[in-house]
C-alpha positions, 0 to 999 in steps of 0.5 A, a space after each residue: 500500500 502506498 503512503 498516500 493510500 495509507 493516509 487516506 485509509 487512516 482518514 477513512 477509519 477515523 471519520 467512520 469510527 468517530 462519527 455517531 452510530 450505534 456503537 458510539 450512542 451505546 458508549 455514550 450511554 454506557 459512560 453515563 450509566 457505568 463510567 469509563 472504567 466499567 465501559 472499557 471491555 465494551 470499547 475493546 470489544 468494539 475495536 477488536 470485533 470490528 477489526 476481525 469483521 473487516 479481516 473476515 469480510 476482506 477474505 470473502 465472507 461478505 460474498 457468501 452472505 450476499 450470495 444467499 438472500 435468506 442469509 441476508 434477510 436473517 442478518 437483517 432480522 437479527 440486527 433489528 431485534 438485537 438493536 431494539 433489545 439494546 435500546 430497551 436496555 439503555 432506556 431502562 438503565 439505572 442511575 449512576 451508582 445503581 449499576 449493580 441492581 439496574 444492569 451491566 455494561 456490555 461485555 467484551 464478547 457482547 460488544 464484539 458480536 454486536 458488530 455483526 448486527 450493526 449496520 454502520 459496522 458493515 458499511 464501514 467494513 465493506 467500504 474499507 475492504 472495497 476501497 483499500 484491499 479490493 484484491 482480497 490479498 491477506 496482507 492488504 486485508 490484515 493491514 486494513 484491519 490493523 489500521 481500524 484496530 489502531 484508530 477505532 479504540 481512541 475514537 470510541 473512547 471519546 464517546 465513553 469519556 464524554 458520557 462519563 463527563 456529563 454523568 454528574 449533570 445527569 445525577 438528577 433522575 429526570 435528566 437521566 431518564 430523558 437522556 437514556 430514552 433519547 439515546 434509546 430513540 437515537 439507536 432505534 432511528 439508526 435502524 432506518 437505513 437497514 429497514 430501507 435495504 
């Protein structure tokens, strides 16, 4: 990969990782409800899970999924169902300090698995592979996945840290309830592109 192409890939990875989407909305809510430290496994799961997704899609998994309309429909149904469940979980999260009784942040494995039902993660991965590793060669695909791993973690940390930053302001139960419901609605609205496909 040329120097110019690598810089373009870094920019692509940064912009797609740091802009709003299901992962970042969930991290913002998790930072508010559980704090940055307890959200670290969630952040790591996103970064590792998405990088693995990029790698596997680059090696041809995407072609197999798109070749079967039934598999594509099943993936869409699973995506919608899982994201609706997560929205419900966010809407009903407990106040900071009540995390033990009111829920837990996503685990590393849950966050990694979520990438496979996250429409933005699919768009990012497919776009990256098509633009920066179109030949599907293992070395190129591995480089694209590694760039995403390096860029994604600091990008998503911003969202969890922002959540923790506004945590004190959200000590008021009414503000927290409004915030959690707003995050849940935004997560549901992020499904609109999936439902149009």
